[in-house]
N, C-alpha and C positions, 0 to 999 in steps of 0.2 A: 547545574540542573541537567538531569538526564533527558534524552530525546529518543524518539523512535522514528524509523523510516518504515513505511508500510506500503503494500500493494493490495488494492482492491480489484475485484473482477466482477463482471456481471454474470459470467458463466465460464465453464472450462474453455480455454483458448479464446475467450471473448475479449471484450474491451478491458484494458488495464488502466488503472489510475495509481499514480505514485504520489504519496504525500509524506509529510513530516509533522510530528506533534510532540508535546511534552506529556500528554495524557492519552495513551492509546485507547483505553477502554472508553473514555468519554468521546473521543473523536470518532471511533467506529460507531458508537451509539448514535451520534449526530448524523453520520452518513446514512445509517439504516432508517432513521426517523425522518429523513429528508430535510434536516435543519441546515444543511450546507448547500445552498443552490450553487450550481456551477457544473463543471465537466462530469464529475462522479454522479451527481444527481440526474443530469440530462441523459446519461447512458446507463443508468441503473446499476452502477458499481457499488454493491453492498456486501460482497463476500470477501472477507479478509483471508487472503491466500498466502501472504508472506509478511513477515516483519523482522526488524533487526533493532536491537537496543544499543544505544551509545551512552557513554558516561556524560558527554556534554552535548547540548542541543546544537552547538555550532558544528560539531562533527556529523551529527545526523543531517543537518541542512546540507553540508558538503556532499555527503553520500547520496542524498536525494537528487541533487543537481547532477551528480555523476551518473546515477541510474537512468535519469531522464534522457541522457545522451546515448545510452546503450541501444543496440539493435533489439528488435522485438524478440528474436529467437534467444538472445542471451537472457532476457528477462524471464522467458518461459523456462529456460534451463535452471535459472536461479530458483524459481518457484518450485519446480519439480524436484530439485535437489533435496528439499525438506518436506515437500507436500505433493507427492506424485499424483494423488487423486484430486487435487485442488479442493480439499475439504475446507469448510469455513472454520477458521481457527478462532 
């Protein structure tokens, strides 16, 4: 089963949320509609600014755990490497 790691933001250089899912479109929709109470909902993280696809969900979960340990600046550089304007993907 494939998996996705993704980063949501509430604005450019704002609060970041890192998550993992097997259905990226549905998960982002849920975040935008407020169907997932928690950190992302509390801080208004609805803008998909980065994502990465993995062949196996277990690999995506491992990558998510790794990214959560990264310094904030590293996460910003990761986002800006593919999305310099922080556009909603």
